[in-house]
C-alpha positions, 0 to 999 in steps of 0.5 A: 540538082541534088542526086536523089536516093531512095532509102529502103531500111531493112529492119531485119538486117539491123537485128542480125548485125546486133545479134552478131556483136553489133549491139552498141550500134544504136548508141552512135549519134554520128559525131565522126570521132571514129573516122578522125581517130582511125589511123588507117582510114583513107582520106577519101571517103573515110570510114567508119562513120558512113558505115555506122550511118548505113548500119543504123538505117539498115542499108544492107546493100550499101554495107555488104557491097562496101569494100571499106568494111574490110579495110577496118582491122578492128584495132579498137582506136575508134571504139576507145575514143567514141564518146557514146560507147558505140564501138564502131569496130565491133559493129563493122566486125558484125557487118563483115560476119554478115557479108561472109554469109552473103557471099558464100554459096549456102546460107544454111551452112553459114547459119549453122557455123554461126549457131552454137546449137549446131556445134555438135553437128559440125563436129559429129558428122566428120567424127562419124566419117573418120570413125568409119574410115578408121574401122575400114582401115583397121579391120578391112585392111587385107581386103582393101590391100588386095583391091588396091594391088589389083589396080596397081596401087599401094594400100597403106602408106604407113611404115611397118617396121615396128614404128607407129604410123597414123596411116595404119589407123586411117589410111592416107588414101582415105584422108586425101580422098576426103580433103582433096575434094573438100579443098576443091569445094572451098576453092569453088566457093571462094571463086564464085563469092569473090566474083560477086564481091569484086563486082559489088565493091566496084559498083559501090565505089563508083556510086560513092565516088571512091573511083572514076574507073568505069571498067576494072583493069585486071592487069592493074588489079594483079599489080595492086595485089603484088604491092599489097601482099608485103603489107599483109605479111608485115602487118603494116596496118596493125602496127599503126594502131594504138589500142590492141597493138599487141595483136600484131604479134599474135596475128603474125604468129598464126598467119605464118604458122598456117603458111608454114603448115601449108608448105609442109603439107604440100611438100609431103604430098609430093614426096608421098605420091610422086617419090613414093616415100611414106611417113613417118618422117625423121625428126631431123628432116628440115620439113619436120622442123618447119612443121613443128615450129609452125605448130608451136607458133599456132598454139602460142599465137592463138593462146595470146589471142584468147588471152587478149579477148579475155582481158579486153572486157570492153570488147565484144566477143561473140560465139563466132570469135570463140569458135575460130579461136578454139578451133585454131588452138585445138588444131595446134594442140592436137597436131603436136600431141599426135606427134609426141604420143606417136613418138612415145609409143602410145598407139591408142592415145595417138590414134585418138588424138589424131582422130580429133585432129582430123575432125578439127582440120575438117571443120577448118577446111569445110567451113572456111568460106563461112567462118571468121577466117574468111576475112583473110580472103575478102580483106586481101581483095578489098585492100587490093582494090583500095590500092588499085583505086589509089585510096591513100 
């Protein structure tokens, strides 16, 4: 007997997908050209035809809980070859944006991150916060130094030998007291979201016949993750695409830039708090080399991404894309400028640029679970699950 399925369309979901960049959704007439054209679609239950069908019908649960939407790398092959101009890659990108908001803890924050009318709030709050911390550091330094000395701590981590130090503008203590709890919040947000995400994609895989493994084997999932990481680092999936193949270089530059900056931040954190060696550090320090090279990679990589977006007039680019691209480029530019102006002895300029840099870093961290950058986490897990389920 044929299995019955109750279809409950969610019209509001369709409207939201269209608003997030999937405005060509209704042009699809299910010819399956996209699934045939996609070079990275699995042989078993290929995408994106079934996802386009579910999106057209407004089957929100079928899509949000579907790990296949994350296997798509939006290379553009399916959109180029679509005879109706339905642009399946853009539709799946819109669905992923919706899914990110669904799995994050606060939907109100997610809505604000994707709303250009709230941009002034996203930047205004951290700007005001760091401005207050700068005021306390500069004008109340003596009082704070006495308080810290009384509890056995050193107040300022900056050098006082005539060298400009950003810590003399905003104390390193204040910076870390903001970003350490913020990183904890982001981690908790992702852990809780991924817990639901893994359960959902497993249930969906069982329902659609993508796997016959009733219970998840955590040990084998970890083994699958170990196999997937090299493919991510080498960008194997991007290299299989025909359209937008040049994105492989820019994406790799940004990825390795973030990895490099993450390594640098943790090394200097240990050096400062464990070995009590304050900055600024010498430009001859190999860790500084890594920091500067990573910053240059971040600027060039994000610049190439923006150039690609501007040149691809047939590709849908919405606010969420520009928000992230602008944020990443701004991080690289202000990071390098704050360093160069400090070395040039331009105290007022470097402090202003440093303040802007901290605001951008705050936006990157605080809204990571809600922005398009969250796809790094969800796509990694989805690719791991696909490897675990042996979907080749």
